[in-house]
N, CA, C and O atoms as a Tinker XYZ file with bonds, in Angstrom:
   472  protein
     1  N     11.444000  -15.812000  -53.353000    73     2
     2  CA    10.277000  -16.838000  -53.054000    64     1     3
     3  C     10.908000  -18.307000  -53.573000    63     2     4     5
     4  O     11.780000  -18.648000  -54.373000    81     3
     5  N     10.078000  -18.907000  -52.766000    73     3     6
     6  CA    10.684000  -20.600000  -52.922000    64     5     7
     7  C     10.139000  -21.175000  -54.103000    63     6     8     9
     8  O      8.936000  -20.959000  -54.251000    81     7
     9  N     10.687000  -21.833000  -54.963000    73     7    10
    10  CA     9.978000  -22.595000  -56.414000    64     9    11
    11  C     10.442000  -24.202000  -56.183000    63    10    12    13
    12  O     11.579000  -24.635000  -55.993000    81    11
    13  N      9.418000  -24.787000  -56.248000    73    11    14
    14  CA     9.484000  -26.527000  -56.162000    64    13    15
    15  C      9.664000  -26.541000  -57.656000    63    14    16    17
    16  O      9.030000  -25.832000  -58.438000    81    15
    17  N     10.798000  -27.614000  -58.048000    73    15    18
    18  CA    10.986000  -27.988000  -59.307000    64    17    19
    19  C     10.951000  -29.674000  -59.473000    63    18    20    21
    20  O     11.925000  -30.312000  -59.073000    81    19
    21  N     10.042000  -30.221000  -59.947000    73    19    22
    22  CA     9.715000  -31.474000  -59.970000    64    21    23
    23  C     10.501000  -32.025000  -61.074000    63    22    24    25
    24  O     10.536000  -31.421000  -62.146000    81    23
    25  N     11.128000  -33.113000  -60.903000    73    23    26
    26  CA    11.574000  -33.699000  -62.309000    64    25    27
    27  C     10.962000  -34.864000  -62.700000    63    26    28    29
    28  O     10.791000  -35.829000  -61.955000    81    27
    29  N     10.600000  -34.793000  -63.946000    73    27    30
    30  CA     9.552000  -35.979000  -64.512000    64    29    31
    31  C     10.704000  -36.788000  -65.571000    63    30    32    33
    32  O     11.714000  -36.230000  -65.999000    81    31
    33  N     10.380000  -37.960000  -65.827000    73    31    34
    34  CA    11.260000  -38.699000  -66.756000    64    33    35
    35  C     10.670000  -40.193000  -66.734000    63    34    36    37
    36  O      9.861000  -40.630000  -65.915000    81    35
    37  N     11.196000  -40.818000  -67.713000    73    35    38
    38  CA    10.499000  -42.327000  -67.796000    64    37    39
    39  C     11.468000  -42.921000  -67.161000    63    38    40    41
    40  O     12.638000  -43.072000  -67.512000    81    39
    41  N     10.842000  -43.308000  -66.052000    73    39    42
    42  CA    11.755000  -44.179000  -64.845000    64    41    43
    43  C     12.433000  -45.511000  -65.524000    63    42    44    45
    44  O     13.610000  -45.743000  -65.246000    81    43
    45  N     11.798000  -46.299000  -66.313000    73    43    46
    46  CA    12.470000  -47.526000  -67.114000    64    45    47
    47  C     13.808000  -47.042000  -67.673000    63    46    48    49
    48  O     14.907000  -47.582000  -67.546000    81    47
    49  N     13.491000  -45.900000  -68.325000    73    47    50
    50  CA    14.872000  -45.570000  -69.069000    64    49    51
    51  C     15.843000  -45.154000  -67.785000    63    50    52    53
    52  O     16.957000  -45.676000  -67.832000    81    51
    53  N     15.655000  -44.525000  -66.955000    73    51    54
    54  CA    16.614000  -43.690000  -66.153000    64    53    55
    55  C     17.271000  -44.529000  -65.241000    63    54    56    57
    56  O     18.437000  -44.364000  -64.880000    81    55
    57  N     16.293000  -45.711000  -64.751000    73    55    58
    58  CA    16.734000  -46.636000  -64.011000    64    57    59
    59  C     17.740000  -47.911000  -64.629000    63    58    60    61
    60  O     18.328000  -48.816000  -64.037000    81    59
    61  N     17.672000  -47.615000  -65.838000    73    59    62
    62  CA    18.371000  -48.449000  -66.915000    64    61    63
    63  C     19.634000  -47.985000  -67.492000    63    62    64    65
    64  O     20.330000  -48.561000  -68.328000    81    63
    65  N     19.839000  -46.775000  -66.877000    73    63    66
    66  CA    21.427000  -46.147000  -67.158000    64    65    67
    67  C     22.452000  -47.141000  -66.733000    63    66    68    69
    68  O     22.292000  -48.057000  -65.925000    81    67
    69  N     23.505000  -46.835000  -67.380000    73    67    70
    70  CA    24.691000  -47.826000  -67.206000    64    69    71
    71  C     25.057000  -46.834000  -65.858000    63    70    72    73
    72  O     24.485000  -45.756000  -65.696000    81    71
    73  N     26.107000  -47.366000  -64.901000    73    71    74
    74  CA    26.682000  -46.778000  -63.915000    64    73    75
    75  C     27.598000  -45.498000  -64.442000    63    74    76    77
    76  O     27.629000  -44.418000  -63.854000    81    75
    77  N     28.141000  -45.724000  -65.332000    73    75    78
    78  CA    29.187000  -44.596000  -65.801000    64    77    79
    79  C     27.966000  -43.172000  -66.054000    63    78    80    81
    80  O     28.050000  -42.040000  -65.576000    81    79
    81  N     27.006000  -43.674000  -66.861000    73    79    82
    82  CA    25.907000  -42.589000  -67.391000    64    81    83
    83  C     25.397000  -41.952000  -66.146000    63    82    84    85
    84  O     25.511000  -40.738000  -65.974000    81    83
    85  N     24.880000  -42.678000  -65.342000    73    83    86
    86  CA    24.212000  -42.192000  -64.107000    64    85    87
    87  C     25.236000  -41.260000  -63.264000    63    86    88    89
    88  O     24.813000  -40.258000  -62.688000    81    87
    89  N     26.658000  -41.649000  -63.213000    73    87    90
    90  CA    27.530000  -40.723000  -62.555000    64    89    91
    91  C     27.979000  -39.462000  -63.468000    63    90    92    93
    92  O     28.433000  -38.391000  -63.066000    81    91
    93  N     27.742000  -39.860000  -64.768000    73    91    94
    94  CA    28.029000  -38.393000  -65.397000    64    93    95
    95  C     26.954000  -37.593000  -65.110000    63    94    96    97
    96  O     27.296000  -36.444000  -64.832000    81    95
    97  N     25.571000  -37.834000  -65.073000    73    95    98
    98  CA    24.508000  -36.914000  -65.097000    64    97    99
    99  C     24.484000  -36.617000  -63.411000    63    98   100   101
   100  O     24.219000  -35.483000  -63.013000    81    99
   101  N     24.708000  -37.453000  -62.691000    73    99   102
   102  CA    24.674000  -36.952000  -61.082000    64   101   103
   103  C     25.659000  -35.950000  -60.940000    63   102   104   105
   104  O     25.440000  -34.864000  -60.405000    81   103
   105  N     26.850000  -36.341000  -61.460000    73   103   106
   106  CA    27.999000  -35.508000  -61.286000    64   105   107
   107  C     27.806000  -33.912000  -61.964000    63   106   108   109
   108  O     28.258000  -32.954000  -61.338000    81   107
   109  N     27.179000  -33.731000  -63.143000    73   107   110
   110  CA    26.553000  -32.457000  -63.572000    64   109   111
   111  C     25.568000  -31.746000  -62.969000    63   110   112   113
   112  O     25.453000  -30.520000  -62.998000    81   111
   113  N     24.691000  -32.707000  -62.295000    73   111   114
   114  CA    23.655000  -31.978000  -61.193000    64   113   115
   115  C     23.990000  -31.453000  -60.138000    63   114   116   117
   116  O     23.439000  -30.474000  -59.634000    81   115
   117  N     25.168000  -32.207000  -59.588000    73   115   118
   118  CA    25.818000  -31.961000  -58.404000    64   117   119
   119  C     26.521000  -30.668000  -58.575000    63   118   120   121
   120  O     26.574000  -29.974000  -57.559000    81   119
   121  N     27.039000  -30.227000  -59.587000    73   119   122
   122  CA    27.750000  -29.077000  -60.032000    64   121   123
   123  C     26.695000  -27.588000  -60.139000    63   122   124   125
   124  O     26.994000  -26.403000  -59.989000    81   123
   125  N     25.612000  -28.128000  -60.402000    73   123   126
   126  CA    24.678000  -27.121000  -60.824000    64   125   127
   127  C     24.055000  -27.011000  -59.220000    63   126   128   129
   128  O     23.741000  -25.880000  -58.850000    81   127
   129  N     23.893000  -27.999000  -58.390000    73   127   130
   130  CA    23.258000  -27.726000  -57.350000    64   129   131
   131  C     24.110000  -26.886000  -56.368000    63   130   132   133
   132  O     23.656000  -26.037000  -55.600000    81   131
   133  N     25.437000  -27.251000  -56.503000    73   131   134
   134  CA    26.650000  -26.644000  -55.662000    64   133   135
   135  C     26.569000  -25.209000  -55.978000    63   134   136   137
   136  O     26.531000  -24.384000  -55.065000    81   135
   137  N     26.538000  -24.825000  -57.339000    73   135   138
   138  CA    26.349000  -23.283000  -57.740000    64   137   139
   139  C     25.155000  -22.670000  -56.937000    63   138   140   141
   140  O     25.419000  -21.719000  -56.202000    81   139
   141  N     23.800000  -23.146000  -57.009000    73   139   142
   142  CA    22.961000  -22.778000  -56.424000    64   141   143
   143  C     22.702000  -22.725000  -55.026000    63   142   144   145
   144  O     21.778000  -22.091000  -54.515000    81   143
   145  N     23.735000  -23.562000  -54.289000    73   143   146
   146  CA    23.825000  -23.429000  -52.787000    64   145   147
   147  C     24.774000  -22.627000  -52.354000    63   146   148   149
   148  O     24.654000  -22.226000  -51.196000    81   147
   149  N     26.131000  -22.116000  -53.266000    73   147   150
   150  CA    26.933000  -21.129000  -53.065000    64   149   151
   151  C     26.258000  -19.646000  -53.051000    63   150   152   153
   152  O     26.705000  -18.619000  -52.539000    81   151
   153  N     25.013000  -19.853000  -53.788000    73   151   154
   154  CA    24.282000  -18.649000  -54.029000    64   153   155
   155  C     23.439000  -18.408000  -52.876000    63   154   156   157
   156  O     22.760000  -17.384000  -52.806000    81   155
   157  N     23.442000  -19.493000  -51.759000    73   155   158
   158  CA    22.249000  -19.609000  -50.888000    64   157   159
   159  C     20.938000  -19.764000  -51.320000    63   158   160   161
   160  O     20.038000  -19.216000  -50.683000    81   159
   161  N     20.655000  -20.534000  -52.462000    73   159   162
   162  CA    19.206000  -20.450000  -53.016000    64   161   163
   163  C     18.731000  -21.965000  -52.989000    63   162   164   165
   164  O     17.578000  -22.194000  -53.355000    81   163
   165  N     19.469000  -22.917000  -52.617000    73   163   166
   166  CA    19.359000  -24.153000  -52.606000    64   165   167
   167  C     18.583000  -24.634000  -51.303000    63   166   168   169
   168  O     19.054000  -24.276000  -50.224000    81   167
   169  N     17.289000  -25.514000  -51.312000    73   167   170
   170  CA    16.670000  -25.877000  -50.268000    64   169   171
   171  C     16.933000  -27.404000  -50.526000    63   170   172   173
   172  O     17.890000  -27.924000  -51.099000    81   171
   173  N     15.685000  -28.060000  -49.875000    73   171   174
   174  CA    15.677000  -29.354000  -50.026000    64   173   175
   175  C     15.880000  -30.215000  -51.399000    63   174   176   177
   176  O     15.311000  -29.759000  -52.391000    81   175
   177  N     16.533000  -31.255000  -51.532000    73   175   178
   178  CA    16.679000  -31.990000  -52.921000    64   177   179
   179  C     16.246000  -33.395000  -52.574000    63   178   180   181
   180  O     16.595000  -33.880000  -51.498000    81   179
   181  N     15.467000  -34.107000  -53.473000    73   179   182
   182  CA    15.397000  -35.420000  -53.095000    64   181   183
   183  C     15.113000  -36.310000  -54.382000    63   182   184   185
   184  O     14.444000  -35.795000  -55.278000    81   183
   185  N     15.555000  -37.558000  -54.528000    73   183   186
   186  CA    15.584000  -38.800000  -55.449000    64   185   187
   187  C     14.629000  -39.487000  -55.073000    63   186   188   189
   188  O     14.774000  -40.028000  -53.977000    81   187
   189  N     13.383000  -39.711000  -55.785000    73   187   190
   190  CA    12.438000  -40.844000  -55.299000    64   189   191
   191  C     12.896000  -42.182000  -55.432000    63   190   192   193
   192  O     13.961000  -42.176000  -56.048000    81   191
   193  N     12.569000  -43.226000  -55.141000    73   191   194
   194  CA    12.403000  -44.495000  -55.485000    64   193   195
   195  C     11.417000  -44.841000  -56.547000    63   194   196   197
   196  O     10.485000  -44.058000  -56.730000    81   195
   197  N     11.500000  -45.768000  -57.166000    73   195   198
   198  CA    10.502000  -46.023000  -58.157000    64   197   199
   199  C      9.028000  -45.953000  -57.939000    63   198   200   201
   200  O      8.544000  -46.043000  -56.810000    81   199
   201  N      8.326000  -45.796000  -59.000000    73   199   202
   202  CA     6.783000  -45.903000  -58.745000    64   201   203
   203  C      6.348000  -47.162000  -58.065000    63   202   204   205
   204  O      5.275000  -47.206000  -57.464000    81   203
   205  N      7.253000  -48.308000  -58.157000    73   203   206
   206  CA     6.928000  -49.684000  -57.842000    64   205   207
   207  C      6.931000  -49.541000  -56.466000    63   206   208   209
   208  O      6.094000  -50.148000  -55.798000    81   207
   209  N      7.801000  -48.784000  -55.922000    73   207   210
   210  CA     7.531000  -48.414000  -54.388000    64   209   211
   211  C      6.580000  -47.569000  -53.772000    63   210   212   213
   212  O      6.529000  -47.452000  -52.548000    81   211
   213  N      5.628000  -46.819000  -54.747000    73   211   214
   214  CA     4.899000  -45.997000  -54.272000    64   213   215
   215  C      3.514000  -46.822000  -53.847000    63   214   216   217
   216  O      3.017000  -47.805000  -54.396000    81   215
   217  N      3.090000  -46.122000  -52.745000    73   215   218
   218  CA     1.463000  -46.414000  -52.294000    64   217   219
   219  C      0.778000  -45.317000  -52.501000    63   218   220   221
   220  O      1.435000  -44.278000  -52.435000    81   219
   221  N     -0.693000  -45.197000  -52.804000    73   219   222
   222  CA    -1.445000  -44.257000  -53.032000    64   221   223
   223  C     -2.821000  -44.434000  -52.005000    63   222   224   225
   224  O     -3.374000  -45.517000  -51.813000    81   223
   225  N     -3.197000  -43.279000  -51.461000    73   223   226
   226  CA    -4.338000  -43.147000  -50.853000    64   225   227
   227  C     -5.319000  -42.409000  -51.452000    63   226   228   229
   228  O     -5.225000  -41.185000  -51.542000    81   227
   229  N     -6.488000  -43.187000  -51.977000    73   227   230
   230  CA    -7.529000  -42.614000  -52.886000    64   229   231
   231  C     -8.611000  -42.181000  -51.773000    63   230   232   233
   232  O     -9.433000  -42.834000  -51.130000    81   231
   233  N     -8.266000  -40.770000  -51.810000    73   231   234
   234  CA    -9.339000  -40.104000  -50.475000    64   233   235
   235  C    -10.592000  -39.865000  -51.164000    63   234   236   237
   236  O    -11.446000  -39.466000  -50.373000    81   235
   237  N    -11.064000  -39.981000  -52.535000    73   235   238
   238  CA   -12.242000  -39.461000  -53.046000    64   237   239
   239  C    -13.255000  -40.707000  -52.853000    63   238   240   241
   240  O    -14.365000  -40.680000  -53.386000    81   239
   241  N    -12.842000  -41.753000  -52.103000    73   239   242
   242  CA   -13.610000  -42.948000  -52.043000    64   241   243
   243  C    -14.237000  -42.981000  -50.405000    63   242   244   245
   244  O    -13.878000  -42.230000  -49.499000    81   243
   245  N    -15.197000  -43.996000  -50.324000    73   243   246
   246  CA   -15.443000  -43.981000  -48.980000    64   245   247
   247  C    -15.945000  -45.332000  -48.610000    63   246   248   249
   248  O    -16.972000  -45.887000  -49.001000    81   247
   249  N    -15.106000  -45.727000  -47.852000    73   247   250
   250  CA   -13.931000  -45.293000  -46.930000    64   249   251
   251  C    -12.874000  -45.375000  -47.763000    63   250   252   253
   252  O    -12.662000  -46.257000  -48.595000    81   251
   253  N    -12.024000  -44.150000  -47.443000    73   251   254
   254  CA   -10.436000  -44.245000  -48.615000    64   253   255
   255  C     -9.726000  -45.695000  -48.608000    63   254   256   257
   256  O     -9.560000  -46.553000  -47.741000    81   255
   257  N     -9.452000  -45.600000  -49.704000    73   255   258
   258  CA    -8.761000  -46.779000  -50.242000    64   257   259
   259  C     -7.189000  -46.783000  -50.502000    63   258   260   261
   260  O     -6.779000  -46.003000  -51.360000    81   259
   261  N     -6.249000  -47.617000  -49.816000    73   259   262
   262  CA    -5.090000  -47.626000  -50.357000    64   261   263
   263  C     -4.762000  -48.636000  -51.128000    63   262   264   265
   264  O     -5.195000  -49.778000  -50.975000    81   263
   265  N     -3.791000  -48.193000  -52.213000    73   263   266
   266  CA    -3.507000  -49.455000  -53.235000    64   265   267
   267  C     -1.636000  -49.169000  -53.716000    63   266   268   269
   268  O     -1.057000  -48.112000  -53.969000    81   267
   269  N     -1.306000  -50.079000  -53.698000    73   267   270
   270  CA     0.200000  -50.171000  -54.359000    64   269   271
   271  C      0.232000  -49.366000  -55.756000    63   270   272   273
   272  O     -0.594000  -49.337000  -56.669000    81   271
   273  N      1.371000  -48.777000  -55.614000    73   271   274
   274  CA     1.761000  -48.090000  -56.943000    64   273   275
   275  C      1.306000  -46.895000  -57.083000    63   274   276   277
   276  O      0.491000  -46.366000  -56.327000    81   275
   277  N      1.912000  -46.291000  -58.266000    73   275   278
   278  CA     1.612000  -44.893000  -58.390000    64   277   279
   279  C     -0.172000  -44.467000  -58.773000    63   278   280   281
   280  O     -0.955000  -45.348000  -59.128000    81   279
   281  N     -0.466000  -43.444000  -58.669000    73   279   282
   282  CA    -2.074000  -42.973000  -58.554000    64   281   283
   283  C     -2.498000  -43.205000  -60.465000    63   282   284   285
   284  O     -3.635000  -43.565000  -60.772000    81   283
   285  N     -1.422000  -42.940000  -61.556000    73   283   286
   286  CA    -1.857000  -42.629000  -62.780000    64   285   287
   287  C     -0.787000  -43.479000  -63.497000    63   286   288   289
   288  O      0.362000  -43.702000  -63.116000    81   287
   289  N     -1.446000  -43.931000  -64.684000    73   287   290
   290  CA    -0.360000  -44.788000  -65.490000    64   289   291
   291  C      0.081000  -43.370000  -66.781000    63   290   292   293
   292  O     -0.706000  -42.861000  -67.578000    81   291
   293  N      1.540000  -43.043000  -66.601000    73   291   294
   294  CA     1.871000  -42.135000  -67.353000    64   293   295
   295  C      3.412000  -42.648000  -68.461000    63   294   296   297
   296  O      3.975000  -43.742000  -68.430000    81   295
   297  N      3.634000  -41.894000  -69.020000    73   295   298
   298  CA     5.098000  -42.039000  -69.838000    64   297   299
   299  C      6.100000  -41.598000  -69.114000    63   298   300   301
   300  O      7.219000  -42.023000  -69.404000    81   299
   301  N      5.984000  -40.815000  -68.199000    73   299   302
   302  CA     6.937000  -39.987000  -67.432000    64   301   303
   303  C      6.486000  -40.137000  -65.890000    63   302   304   305
   304  O      5.307000  -40.136000  -65.539000    81   303
   305  N      7.402000  -40.243000  -65.167000    73   303   306
   306  CA     7.223000  -40.128000  -63.835000    64   305   307
   307  C      7.846000  -39.456000  -62.998000    63   306   308   309
   308  O      8.991000  -39.136000  -63.319000    81   307
   309  N      7.329000  -39.016000  -61.660000    73   307   310
   310  CA     7.912000  -38.113000  -60.669000    64   309   311
   311  C      9.280000  -38.827000  -60.258000    63   310   312   313
   312  O      9.169000  -39.982000  -59.849000    81   311
   313  N     10.343000  -38.362000  -60.310000    73   311   314
   314  CA    11.597000  -39.002000  -59.883000    64   313   315
   315  C     12.172000  -38.144000  -58.837000    63   314   316   317
   316  O     12.977000  -38.561000  -58.004000    81   315
   317  N     11.825000  -37.168000  -58.886000    73   315   318
   318  CA    12.634000  -36.213000  -57.605000    64   317   319
   319  C     12.265000  -34.651000  -57.536000    63   318   320   321
   320  O     11.335000  -34.298000  -58.261000    81   319
   321  N     12.851000  -33.743000  -56.793000    73   319   322
   322  CA    12.171000  -32.690000  -56.829000    64   321   323
   323  C     13.528000  -31.594000  -56.189000    63   322   324   325
   324  O     14.522000  -32.091000  -55.661000    81   323
   325  N     13.419000  -30.662000  -56.285000    73   323   326
   326  CA    14.525000  -29.553000  -55.598000    64   325   327
   327  C     13.362000  -28.344000  -55.074000    63   326   328   329
   328  O     12.201000  -28.242000  -55.471000    81   327
   329  N     13.987000  -27.584000  -54.182000    73   327   330
   330  CA    13.097000  -26.265000  -53.749000    64   329   331
   331  C     14.554000  -25.445000  -53.805000    63   330   332   333
   332  O     15.626000  -25.690000  -53.251000    81   331
   333  N     14.221000  -24.569000  -54.539000    73   331   334
   334  CA    15.058000  -23.543000  -54.897000    64   333   335
   335  C     14.488000  -22.175000  -54.938000    63   334   336   337
   336  O     13.493000  -21.922000  -55.617000    81   335
   337  N     15.159000  -21.210000  -54.155000    73   335   338
   338  CA    14.978000  -19.875000  -53.884000    64   337   339
   339  C     15.063000  -18.982000  -55.438000    63   338   340   341
   340  O     16.076000  -19.125000  -56.123000    81   339
   341  N     14.117000  -18.221000  -55.837000    73   339   342
   342  CA    14.073000  -17.645000  -57.206000    64   341   343
   343  C     13.550000  -16.284000  -56.855000    63   342   344   345
   344  O     12.563000  -16.123000  -56.137000    81   343
   345  N     14.284000  -15.260000  -57.413000    73   343   346
   346  CA    13.460000  -13.698000  -57.431000    64   345   347
   347  C     12.376000  -13.752000  -57.962000    63   346   348   349
   348  O     11.523000  -13.065000  -57.399000    81   347
   349  N     11.930000  -14.505000  -59.163000    73   347   350
   350  CA    10.870000  -14.269000  -60.117000    64   349   351
   351  C     10.717000  -15.482000  -60.924000    63   350   352   353
   352  O     11.499000  -16.433000  -60.917000    81   351
   353  N      9.748000  -15.383000  -61.557000    73   351   354
   354  CA     9.348000  -16.467000  -62.451000    64   353   355
   355  C     10.580000  -16.577000  -63.667000    63   354   356   357
   356  O     10.934000  -17.667000  -64.117000    81   355
   357  N     11.129000  -15.355000  -64.085000    73   355   358
   358  CA    12.111000  -15.307000  -65.151000    64   357   359
   359  C     13.601000  -16.102000  -64.513000    63   358   360   361
   360  O     14.475000  -16.656000  -65.181000    81   359
   361  N     13.554000  -15.983000  -63.420000    73   359   362
   362  CA    14.895000  -16.744000  -62.759000    64   361   363
   363  C     14.766000  -18.065000  -62.530000    63   362   364   365
   364  O     15.720000  -18.835000  -62.415000    81   363
   365  N     13.177000  -18.480000  -62.430000    73   363   366
   366  CA    12.818000  -19.491000  -61.953000    64   365   367
   367  C     13.077000  -20.481000  -63.605000    63   366   368   369
   368  O     13.585000  -21.601000  -63.665000    81   367
   369  N     12.650000  -19.805000  -64.579000    73   367   370
   370  CA    12.791000  -20.199000  -65.774000    64   369   371
   371  C     14.354000  -20.793000  -66.088000    63   370   372   373
   372  O     14.629000  -21.931000  -66.468000    81   371
   373  N     15.226000  -19.755000  -65.831000    73   371   374
   374  CA    16.686000  -20.256000  -66.021000    64   373   375
   375  C     17.158000  -20.944000  -65.162000    63   374   376   377
   376  O     18.247000  -21.439000  -65.453000    81   375
   377  N     16.636000  -21.244000  -63.909000    73   375   378
   378  CA    16.849000  -22.419000  -63.294000    64   377   379
   379  C     16.616000  -23.577000  -63.629000    63   378   380   381
   380  O     17.398000  -24.503000  -63.409000    81   379
   381  N     15.345000  -23.713000  -64.297000    73   379   382
   382  CA    14.957000  -25.090000  -64.915000    64   381   383
   383  C     15.957000  -25.383000  -65.832000    63   382   384   385
   384  O     16.517000  -26.480000  -65.868000    81   383
   385  N     16.303000  -24.119000  -66.846000    73   383   386
   386  CA    17.079000  -24.326000  -68.192000    64   385   387
   387  C     18.484000  -25.179000  -67.709000    63   386   388   389
   388  O     18.992000  -26.108000  -68.336000    81   387
   389  N     18.981000  -24.581000  -66.375000    73   387   390
   390  CA    20.233000  -24.960000  -65.813000    64   389   391
   391  C     20.070000  -26.498000  -65.597000    63   390   392   393
   392  O     20.805000  -27.354000  -66.089000    81   391
   393  N     19.025000  -26.715000  -64.809000    73   391   394
   394  CA    19.029000  -28.333000  -64.324000    64   393   395
   395  C     18.585000  -29.082000  -65.621000    63   394   396   397
   396  O     18.876000  -30.277000  -65.685000    81   395
   397  N     17.952000  -28.543000  -66.601000    73   395   398
   398  CA    17.801000  -29.561000  -67.713000    64   397   399
   399  C     18.906000  -29.585000  -68.738000    63   398   400   401
   400  O     18.988000  -30.385000  -69.670000    81   399
   401  N     19.851000  -28.489000  -68.417000    73   399   402
   402  CA    21.266000  -28.945000  -69.356000    64   401   403
   403  C     22.105000  -29.865000  -68.795000    63   402   404   405
   404  O     23.036000  -30.354000  -69.436000    81   403
   405  N     21.803000  -30.224000  -67.362000    73   403   406
   406  CA    22.537000  -31.133000  -66.747000    64   405   407
   407  C     21.736000  -32.361000  -66.830000    63   406   408   409
   408  O     22.395000  -33.400000  -66.841000    81   407
   409  N     20.662000  -32.453000  -66.880000    73   407   410
   410  CA    19.853000  -33.685000  -66.975000    64   409   411
   411  C     18.852000  -33.739000  -68.277000    63   410   412   413
   412  O     17.646000  -33.491000  -68.269000    81   411
   413  N     19.657000  -34.125000  -69.394000    73   411   414
   414  CA    18.502000  -33.938000  -70.634000    64   413   415
   415  C     17.569000  -35.165000  -70.551000    63   414   416   417
   416  O     17.814000  -36.242000  -70.008000    81   415
   417  N     16.395000  -34.765000  -71.231000    73   415   418
   418  CA    15.119000  -35.727000  -71.288000    64   417   419
   419  C     14.194000  -35.287000  -70.310000    63   418   420   421
   420  O     14.448000  -34.394000  -69.501000    81   419
   421  N     13.121000  -35.908000  -70.376000    73   419   422
   422  CA    11.998000  -35.696000  -69.475000    64   421   423
   423  C     11.496000  -34.332000  -69.482000    63   422   424   425
   424  O     11.387000  -33.709000  -70.538000    81   423
   425  N     11.206000  -33.873000  -68.431000    73   423   426
   426  CA    10.811000  -32.442000  -68.087000    64   425   427
   427  C     10.955000  -31.943000  -66.648000    63   426   428   429
   428  O     11.207000  -32.760000  -65.762000    81   427
   429  N     10.781000  -30.406000  -66.321000    73   427   430
   430  CA    10.905000  -29.899000  -64.991000    64   429   431
   431  C      9.684000  -29.083000  -65.041000    63   430   432   433
   432  O      9.596000  -28.109000  -65.789000    81   431
   433  N      8.567000  -29.536000  -64.111000    73   431   434
   434  CA     7.661000  -28.590000  -63.838000    64   433   435
   435  C      8.044000  -28.356000  -62.575000    63   434   436   437
   436  O      8.472000  -29.083000  -61.678000    81   435
   437  N      7.636000  -26.332000  -62.736000    73   435   438
   438  CA     8.068000  -25.878000  -61.620000    64   437   439
   439  C      6.967000  -24.733000  -61.114000    63   438   440   441
   440  O      6.447000  -23.994000  -61.949000    81   439
   441  N      6.660000  -24.635000  -59.771000    73   439   442
   442  CA     5.845000  -23.798000  -59.236000    64   441   443
   443  C      6.141000  -22.848000  -58.081000    63   442   444   445
   444  O      7.124000  -23.232000  -57.448000    81   443
   445  N      5.578000  -21.693000  -57.597000    73   443   446
   446  CA     6.176000  -21.104000  -56.276000    64   445   447
   447  C      5.457000  -22.087000  -55.242000    63   446   448   449
   448  O      4.435000  -22.756000  -55.398000    81   447
   449  N      6.230000  -21.981000  -54.238000    73   447   450
   450  CA     5.530000  -22.509000  -52.974000    64   449   451
   451  C      4.842000  -21.652000  -52.079000    63   450   452   453
   452  O      5.389000  -20.699000  -51.525000    81   451
   453  N      3.642000  -21.974000  -51.924000    73   451   454
   454  CA     2.799000  -21.420000  -51.185000    64   453   455
   455  C      3.367000  -21.365000  -49.532000    63   454   456   457
   456  O      3.392000  -20.322000  -48.879000    81   455
   457  N      3.717000  -22.424000  -49.124000    73   455   458
   458  CA     3.987000  -22.387000  -47.791000    64   457   459
   459  C      4.923000  -23.573000  -47.854000    63   458   460   461
   460  O      4.926000  -24.498000  -48.666000    81   459
   461  N      5.855000  -23.310000  -46.643000    73   459   462
   462  CA     6.759000  -24.407000  -46.341000    64   461   463
   463  C      7.397000  -24.374000  -44.766000    63   462   464   465
   464  O      7.997000  -23.430000  -44.252000    81   463
   465  N      7.108000  -25.593000  -44.203000    73   463   466
   466  CA     7.853000  -25.747000  -42.953000    64   465   467
   467  C      8.639000  -26.775000  -42.798000    63   466   468   469
   468  O      8.372000  -27.976000  -42.750000    81   467
   469  N      9.962000  -26.027000  -42.700000    73   467   470
   470  CA    11.172000  -27.231000  -42.560000    64   469   471
   471  C     10.822000  -28.258000  -41.331000    63   470   472
   472  O     11.579000  -29.195000  -41.075000    81   471
């Protein structure tokens, strides 16, 4: 079953990292990703632009309204995601722990994917 792992962190903190610190974190994440890829488990991976680049469609209004920026003010923002094949929730938890060890701080929310169309 595929799981999506949503990476949340304080974007002001992350985008303020030095180039050296970011290279160190990305290097660790690439090593974890490479391991998942070698196991045939790694799907799409994306890092998102900051929330200042977001646009939101508020579909519960009539007519629907489009606004600049993210939908909600939060301390942590969605910064990216992974789609990774996991046998069960136990393996998904271990996968999240591996990602978390490579990229400390923030949180990983993960859920089984109901439908995926490449």
